[in-house]
C-alpha positions in Angstrom: 126.1 110.8 83.4 129.8 111.1 83.9 131.7 113.9 85.5 135.3 114.9 85.2 137.7 113.9 87.9 137.9 116.5 90.6 134.7 118.4 89.8 131.6 118.4 92.0 128.1 118.3 90.5 125.9 121.4 91.0 123.4 121.1 93.9 119.9 120.2 92.9 118.0 123.2 94.1 117.2 125.2 97.2 118.3 123.7 100.5 115.4 122.4 102.7 114.9 124.2 106.0 112.4 123.9 108.9 110.2 126.6 107.4 109.4 124.6 104.3 108.3 121.6 106.4 106.2 123.7 108.7 104.5 125.3 105.6 103.8 121.8 104.2 102.3 120.7 107.5 100.1 123.8 107.7 99.0 123.3 104.1 98.2 119.7 104.7 96.2 120.6 107.8 94.1 123.0 105.8 93.6 120.4 103.0 92.7 117.7 105.5 90.1 120.0 107.1 88.7 120.6 103.6 88.6 116.9 103.0 86.7 116.3 106.2 84.1 118.9 105.5 83.7 117.8 101.8 83.5 114.2 102.8 80.8 114.8 105.5 78.8 117.1 103.2 78.8 114.7 100.2 78.5 111.6 102.4 81.7 110.1 101.0 83.0 108.9 104.3 86.3 107.6 103.0 87.2 111.2 102.1 86.3 112.3 105.6 88.4 109.4 107.1 91.4 110.3 104.9 91.1 114.0 105.8 90.9 113.3 109.5 94.1 111.2 109.2 95.8 114.0 107.4 94.7 116.5 110.0 95.8 114.3 112.9 99.2 113.6 111.4 99.8 117.2 110.5 98.8 118.4 114.0 101.0 115.8 115.6 103.9 116.9 113.5 103.3 120.6 114.3 103.0 119.8 118.1 106.1 117.7 118.0 108.0 120.5 116.3 106.6 123.2 118.7 107.3 121.2 121.9 110.4 119.3 120.7 114.0 120.1 121.5 
């Protein structure tokens, strides 16, 4: 796509802020806990392993954000 000289393209959407990333981390924490429970209950251990990795990474991000600078 070509633009005229001297014009700026419109921004692509809402600007990202820390609240959106925190919400995504909390949502992935809840989804990961659900994966762990569903994986253990249905004996699909790969799902439990995947969910525990998601929980650990989300919790690590939230702790880093909470305790960081």
